[in-house]
N, C-alpha and C positions, 0 to 999 in steps of 0.2 A: 452365420457369417463368423460369428465369435467362436462357434465349436469348430468349424472348419479351420479358422486360424489355429487354435490351439492343438489341435491334431497335427496338421502340417509342423507345426514349431516342434511339437513333442516328437514328431518320428524324425526331424532332419535336426536336432538340437545343435551339433556342432557347427552346421550352415548356419543357422540361425544366431547363435552366439557371434559368428566369425564376422557375419554381417554388420551387428551390432558394435563388436569391436573396431572393426574398421571405420565406423561412421564416427565412433568417440574418438579414435586418432586423429581423424580429419578434424572434428570439432574443437578439440584440443589445440590444432596447429590453429585454426580461424580465431580461436577467444586470445590464445598469445600474440598473433601479431597483427589482429584487425581490431578486435574489440574496443580497445582504449581509445581508437581514433574516432569512432561514431558516435560516442557519448558526452553529452554536454549538460553542464549544471543551469545552463539557461532554461528558462520557463516562460512560455507566453499563450496568451489568448489569441487563437486562429481565426478570430473574425475581425472585421474592422471596427475600431475601437476609438475613442476620444485621444489616447495617448498616442495611436498610431496616425491619425490623422494630425495631431500637434507636430509629431515627429516629421512626417511628410512635408508639412508645410514650411518648417524650418528650412529644410532640407533644401526645398525649391526656391525658397524667397531669398536666404543667406548664400546658397550655394558654396557650402565650405569646400576648401581644398584640402590636398593630403596634410597641409602643414597645420591647417584647422583640427584634424582629428588628431594629430601629434600632440596637440596642445591641450586635448579634451582631459580636464581633471576629472579623475574617478577616485584618488586616493588622498588621504591627508595623513600626515606623520605630526605628531605631537611630541615636543621634547620639553622636559621639566627639569629644572635644576633645585635640588633638595636646599643649596644655600639662597634661592632666590636670584642668582645672576648667571643667567645664561650665557655661554661663550659663544659670541657669533662666529667665531673662527671655526669652532668647533661643528655649528650647524651648517657651514658652510663646506666643510670636508663630509659632512652625512651627504649634503647634496651632492657632491661630486661622486662619492660611492654609490648614491643612487642612480645618476645617470651611468656610471659604469657597467650596474647591474641590469642596465635595460630601460630605463625610464627616460622616456623621449622629450619631458620637460618638466621642469622644477621650479618652483616660487619660493622664495624665501622672503624674511622680513626684510631681507635688504631691498626687495623689490616693491613690498607692500607691507606698511607698517602696522595695519591690521590685524597682522598676522602674528602680533605681539599681544599675549594676554593681558588683560585689565591690571593683574598684579604684577606683572613683569616677570613673574618667574617661570614662563613657558613661551614657547614660539611653535609655530605652526609651519609646516612645508607642504605646498601642494603638488601633487605629483602626479602626470601623466604617464599611462603607459601605451606605449607603441601597438603595432602590428601584433606582436607577440607578446601581449599582454602575460598570458595564461603561463607562459614557459618563463617568463621573467620575475613573476611574483616570487618564487624561492629566493633568488638573489636578492631583491629588494628587501623582503623580510630579514633576511640574513645581515644586510647591512644596518636596519635599524635595530636588531637585537645586539648587535657588536656595542652600539653607543648605550644601549639599556645596559648591558653589561657593565659600563663605565662606571667607577665610583662616584657617587655625587649626583648621578643621573638616571633620569628615568623616561623612557622614550617607546614609542608604540605606534603602529600603524592601521589604520581601518579602511576601508573602502569596497568599492564594488567588486573588485577580481581578488583581494585579499580573503573577503568573507567569503566569496565560491568556493577558494581554493580552502578554506577552513570548513566549509560545510561539506565537501567532498571528503576531505579527511575524515571528519565526524561520522559520516554514512558509513566509510570503509571501518573505521572502529569498532562502529556499534554493530557491523555486519558482523566482523571478525569475532569481537567478545560475545555477541549474543547469539549469533546463527552456530558458528564453528564451536565455540567455546561452551554454548549452554543449551543452545537449541537440540543440535544434533546428538550431542552425549544423553541429554533428556529422553529424545526419541528414542534411543537405541535401548536404554534402563527399561523403558515400558515396554517396547517390543518383546524384549527377553522375557519380562514377566507375564505378558500377554501369551506368548507363544510356550513359555516353559523351556525353550531349547533355545540354544547358543545360534545354530545354524539357521533355523526358521527367523530367528529375530534379525540377523545380518540380512538375510536376502532383500527383505524390503528398501533397509536402509541403502544398500550397494545399487539397486535398481535407482532409488531415488536419486542417488549422487550422479549415475551416468544421465539421467533425465535432465538434470540441472546442466550437465556440461555441453549436451546437444541443444538444450535450449540458448544458453548463451552462445553458441556457435550459430545459431538461427538467427540471434540478437545481431550478431556482427556483418550478417547479409542482410538483413532487413534495414540496418541502420544505414547502409549504403544507399538507400531510398528516402528513408525517413528521418527527421529528426528525432533523437530519444535520448531521454534523459538519465543521466547518471542513477536514480534511484531504480532503474528497471531492474539492475543487478539485486538490489535487497528482495525485489518482489519475486523474482525467479528462483532465488535461495531458499525463502520463506514458503512460498506454494509447492516449489519442486518437493521440499522435504513433505510437506504435508500431503499433497496430492499421490506422489509417489509411492509414499508408505502406505497411505489408506488403500489405493486400488490393489497392492501387491498382498496387504492384510486380508483383504476380503477375499481374494481368491485362492490365497495361499490356505487360509482357514479352511475353505470349501473343500480344497483337494484333500486334505486332513480326515475332514468329516467323511467325505466319500471312500477314504481308504480304511477309514476305521468301519464302515457299513460293509465292507469287503468286495469292493470295486479292484479290480486290476489296475496296476499305475496308470496305463494310457487310456483307459475307460474312465478312471476317476479325473485325470485332465480333461479329458472331453466333456466330462459332466460338468466340470468347474467352468469350462469355456461354455458350454450351454447355458449356464445359469449366472455364477458370479460375474463372468466377464462381460454378459449381457448387461447385467445391471451397472458394473463400472464403465461400459459403453455410454449407457444412459446418462447415468450420473456424471461422465465426462462432458456431455453434451449439452446437460442443463449447466455446468460450470462454464462452460465456453460462450453459451449464449448470454449467460448473466454478464460475463466479461464485455460481451461486444456492446452491451448497454453502455459501458463507459468509454467507446470508442467513438460514440455520438457526442460526446462532450468538446467543445472547441477548446480544448487546452493540452499543451506538449506533455505535460506530466501525467495527467489522467490517461491520455492515449498511450503514454511509454508504459505506464503500471498495468493498464489492460492488456497490450499487447505482448509484455514479458509472461503475463498470466496466461494468456492463450497459449502462447508457445509452449511454456512448460507443460500445460494441461495436455495439448495433443501429444506431445513426446511421452508424457506419464501413461497416457491411455496405451498409446501403441507399445511402450515398452510392458505395459500388463498383459497386454492380449498376444503378444509373440515372444518378447524375451523370456518372461517368466515361466510360460509352459517349458520352454527349452531347458531353462536352468533346473526345474523341477524334474523333468524325463531324466536328466543325468544323475540327479542326487537319489531321486525315488525317495525312499521312506528314511535315507539319510538326513533328510532335513528336520528330523527329529535328534539330531546328533546334540551332545553337550548338553543333556538335560538338567534343568535346575529344579533342585528339590522344593516341594511343596508348591509350585507353580504350574500352572498350564494343564494340569492334569485333565481338566473338563475341554479343553482346546483339543488335546491328543486324542482324546476319545471321542470327540464330536458330540458331546452330550451338552445338556441344555444346563445352564448356569441357575443352580439352586436358589441363589439369593434373589436373581431377575425375576425368575419363576415366581417365586413367593411374594415380591413386591407385585409384579402385575396384577397376581391373583387377588391382593389384598385392593387393589385400586379398582379393579373390574367389580369387586361385592359392592363397593360403595361410588359407583362414577360419577354421580351428580356432585357429591360431595367433593371427591378427588378433582374434578373438574372445576367447581366453582374456587377451592382454596389455590391451586395451582396459576389459574387466570389472575386472582385477586393477586396475588405474590408479583407476577409479572407486571400487572398493571400500577401496581404500588412503585415498583422500580421504575417504570416509565415516567411517572409524577414529574420529575426535575426537568423532562424536556421542553417544559412550558416557559422555562426560563433559558433555553438553548438559544447561544448566539455564535454566530461563526466569525472566523478572523485569521490572523496569520501570526505565529510567534515570529519574532523578528530577531535581531542581531542580541537585543537585550537578554534572551532567553539563551544563548550560547553558553557553555561552560566558560568559567573565567580564563583558564588555561591557553585558551586560543587568542592568536593575536589581534585579530579583527574586534574581538570582544575587548581585551586590555584596551585598544586604541580608542574604541567608541566611548567606554568611561572616562580615559583620560581627555578626550576632546570635549565633552560634556562638562566635566568639570572644570576646563582651563577658558571654554570657549562656549558657556551657554549659549543656546539659540543656534548655534552653528551646524552645519550638516555638510556632508558629501553627496547628500540626495534632498536637495531642494524640490520644491512645487514649482513648475513652470506654467505661467498663464499665457497661453500664446491667441493673440487678438487680431482676426483677420479683418483689414478695413484698412480704411486710408488713414494714415497716421497724421496726414497734414491738416484734414478735417478739423474744426473746432469742437464738434461734437464728439468727436472719437478722443480728442486730446482731453476734453472734460471727463468722459468716461474713464479713462486711463487714472485721472488725479481722484476721481471720486471712488476707484478701486485700491489706490494708494491709501487714501485716507482710512478706508474700511480695514485694510491690513491692519493699520497702525493701531486701530482700536484692539487688536486681537493679541495678545502679550505671547501667543504661542508661535506666532510668525515674527520673523527678523525683519530688518530693513532691505525692501525687495532692490533689485538691480533691474534697469530699463535698457534694453537693445530695441533698435529699430531697422530693419531690412533695408537693403540700399535702395530699394525702390519705393520705400515709403510706405509698402502696404501690409505689412506686418509689424505687430510690437510684441516683445516677448519680457515678461516680467518673471523674473528668476527670484523665488522667495525662499529663504530658509526656514526650516520648521524645527522648533527645539525637540530634541530627544529621538527616540527610536522612530523611523519613518513608518513602522508598522504597528507602532502602539494605537490602543483605542482612542487615547486623545487627538493625535494627529490624523487618524483617519477619518476621526468624527469631525476635525475641524476642516479638513480637504473636501468631505463631503458638504460640509456647509456652503464651502466656497461656490462647488459646483453648482449647486441646487438653488442659493438663495443670492449670496453676496455678488458674484460676477454676473449674473442676469440682470439683478437690481442695477448694478452701475452702468450696464451696457443698454439699460432699457432707453429707448427713445432714439437708438442709432442703428446704422446697417450692419455693423460689425457683427462677427460671429466669434466667439471665445471657445478654446478648447484647454483641456487641462493635461498635463504629461509631468511625469516623473514617477519614482519608485511607489510613492503612495497611491498614486492615481491608477497606475498598473495593477494593484494590489485590489483596489476598490472595484476595478473592473472585474478582476479575477474572483473576487468575493460574489459579486453579482452574475457572474457566469454560471458558477458552482449553484447558485441558490435556485437560479431559473431553470436549471436542468435537472436538477432533484426529482421532481416530479415527473418528468420525461422519462429519465432513465427507470424511475417506480414503474410505469405504465409500460414499457417496452419490456422489461425484464419479467414483471408478473405476467404480463399476456403470453410473452412467448413459452415461459415456464408452465403456463396452463395448459396452453396447446400440447408441450411435449408431453406431460404427465398424462393428459386426457387419452393421448395415442397411447402411450406406455402401459396404462393399467386400464383402458377402457372404461372410464369411470370419469364424470364431472364432479363428483362428491369428493372425491381423492384430492385431484388437485385444488379443490376450494379450501379443503380444511389444511391442506399441507401449506399453502400459501398465508392463510389466517396465523397458522403457528409459526411462521417464520417472522412475520410482521409482529407478532408478540415478543420473540425473542429479539428482534432488531431493536423495538421499541425499548424493551428494557436495558438493552446496550446502550442505547442512546442516553436514557434517563441516567444509567451508572456513570456513563463518561462525564455529562455535565456535574452530576454530585462530587466526583471525585478530583476532576480538574478544574472547575470552574467555583463549585463550592469550598473545595478543599477538604472535604470529608474522608479521612483515612489516605490521602495523598501522601503523607510523610511515611505513612506506614509501607507504602509500594517505593518508596523513593522518588515518586513524581513531582513536578514542579507544579504549583498551582498558577493558572494564566488565565487571562480575561476571557477567553472564548474558545472553542473548538476549531480546530484546524478546519479551512474551508473544504478541504477535499475529504477528509475524513468520514464526515457522513453519506456521502455520496460512494466511495469507496467499500465502506464498512457494510453498506446494504448490498451492493453487488456481491462482494466477497462471502457475505456471511450468506447469503440465498444460494450461492453456488455452491458452498461446502455443506449447506445443511440438506442441500437437495440430494446429497452423496448418502447420507444416513437414511433420509427419507426412501430413496429409490430401494437402498438395500434392505430396510426394513420391511417396506410394504409387499416388496418381492417375493420374500421368504412367506409374509403372511398369506398372499396371493397364491403361493404355489401350494401352501398347506390346505387354504380354501378349496383349491381346485381338487384336491385329492380327497377332502373330507365333507366337504359342503356346510360344515360347523364354525360359525363365525367364531364363538367364545374360543374354542381349541384352536384355530388359526391365528388368533391375537396371542394367546398365552406362547404358542409355539413360536411364532414371529419374534416377540419381543424377547422371551427367554433364551432364544439361540443366538440373538443378534447383539443383543444389550451387551455382553461383555467386549464383543469387537468395536461396537459403535463407542462404548467408552473408552476403549484403550485408543481408538482412532482419534476421538476428540482429545483426549489427554495428550496426545502426540502432537496435535495444532497448537494446543493450549501451551505446550512445552517450547514449540518453534516459535510462537509469537510473543510468548513471553520473552524470548530473547530480544524481541525489538523493544518490549516494554523496558526492558534492563537497560538501554542505551540512553543516550544523552539528548539525543532529537526529541524536542516535544511532539513534533508530529508522529514520530514513531512510537513512542509511548502511548500514546493516544489510539494510535491505530492496533498497536499489540495488544493494549488492554482491552480495547473494545471488542476485538475477534475473540481474545481468551475468554472474556466473560460469557460473551454470546453463546459460545460453544459449549461453555459449561452448562449454561441454562438449558442449551437445545438438547445436549447428551443426556441430562438428568430430568428436568421437569417436564420437558417437551416430550423425548420418547418414552420415558417410563411413566408417565402421570397421564399428559394431555392426549396423546395418540390413543393408548388402550381404554381411556374412560371415555374419548369421543367416539371412537369406533364401536364400544360397546353399546353407547346409547344409540348409534345409527344402526345398528346391526346389517342387515343385506342391504340397507339403503347406500351403504359405503360403494357398493359396487354398481351403482345406477348409470346408465347410460341411456339418455333419449332416443328414442326410435329413430328420430332423423339424423342420428348421428352413427347407425349401425354401419353406415359405410365406410366408416374410419379402418384403416388396417389393424388385423390383430397381431402386434409383435411380439406378445407373449414376452415381456421384460423378465419376467421370471422363470424363462426356460422352459424347455421340454425335455423330458425324457429321452436322451440319443440311443441310438440302437448299440446294444452291445457289443463290442468287436473281441472282448478279451475276457475272460474270467480268471479269477485266483482265490486264493484263501484269503479270510479276513486279515488284513494288513498286520504284523506285529507291531503295531505303532508304538508300544513301550520298550520296544527292545532295539529300536535303531537299525534293524536289517533293512537289506535294499531288496525292492520288491521285485518280482520277477519281469 
């Protein structure tokens, strides 16, 4: 199929390119008009949880009206006077400005004297944003910043909607600075050096950009049906650059190799379609299957990231199988135009890399020692994983320049123990019964013994069948201290207080929601592992008609993933070398990162594994010589695999250069794991293990002989055109 697609696209290049151009134009229209409306900063667990049940009970028993929703406090403004005397009139003018900017309800110290700090030098305003909260945030923030600019005053705002807006801005800043200003230029430089020619280096980058545009357009369509996180854009840009460039790199390199061996242009395209394109197809399938594992996780962010990766993976494969052959057909040997001195000579000649050839021969002379040292190094890197813990970086890790961070700091300085994200304990029971009343008092007493919690407020539903305790918790609601305290409430304190009653308690609030999120991530990690490993084993078994190849591939990938996990903990939690990279030291690894890292790394490393093994098996089928096949496979692909890995490392290093801790961890984890994978795994572990296994590499039990023989390494296509050896060094056009 891949050969037929390559032939058809190369024979009708303008028709093929025209279809893609039309699709891209339509896609750009969808992105410009629709994409922004379907993305959200909200994240939630999609299964029933304590917090969801608590919110449902409050809604049912209190029956809030529209006026109640409009008075739902979500933000807090803190105003501090440098001379210690806050002008109440100025605060009231700020309250009027906030209402004019869209705030539906504002509470000041004139309404509640508890909104004056103990030192008297600061006042707080409680702000509710109405139905158009997200649209009103900029105006509300502007009103606060105008007061902050007044001489003698310091003012800032923090809360749910302001924090979400800052998170979205930071995400876009990281995307722009990291991917567009660092990742893409770095990828282009590496491509130019790998190919040694300007035209050949530009083609993969252009195809990657087109794939990104179409994937974003598909996101706009999918978003009409499903809620998608705004972080899907970061994923599409990162994976689009990585996959689009990788797939084009493999196919374009094979075309140049076939031309260098004397094939005519169309036959060289067909041969590339029958070999490299087939490997790309299977690599893409492996990646997409790995991403489908994340779709199982009942969390909107994980499903959004997986959806973005799947969409851009599909488009990247289609572009490599159809658009790329059409472009090559038009350019012919002009792809070698703009040669760069001293670089890419081996690539243009289609010859084996001498450095990697010598390396693999040295490894195969001492396979046991080489394998032992490589495995020992990766196991040592994985050791810190034993102190691994998951969490989430809260507002305290945001850069100081953001308004929500300024407001958080000011709030904690002037009103310690207060927060806009309190813990809510919802008690479902008859509030008029003495046992329930006694239980509530025991619970209040237990809360008073814990300094991290402030004075609770108590509300009883009109039907006296629900009691809600709203409990402020000091500090960042996502800090380890607050998370541990709320866990203790849920597992020990609340059950002990309600013992002997028929009442049932549920927890709600930001901290409880994050605890449920952590628990979901940790619970689904082994499930995703089994799903991805199982499907990948089946796919590789069919691809290479061997049970040994997929088993060793899985073991190697687990080694690189384990090493990446260990280095993540070492750098971000232990703080070893974090300042060198410009990373924050935090208490834990983001809860979604290990799960996402595993699926992405497994999918990406399968690209290299399939491409490498397809060349080894191709040579083995020709020579029946195991050692020669390994040397040829590694020597002929190592340069490309290293270049491809460096490109992905550059792309994801762009994420790591950002300010969001979650993206720092993700970018660093992927970059370091792929560096290990492309060097230690491909140049040492693969040749050493395959040398030791010998013919057992291709063992398939007799009871599996019925499996289809798909020949992922490709077959020799029937020549339909002959031509002289391509003058690859001259840049002339093929006949």
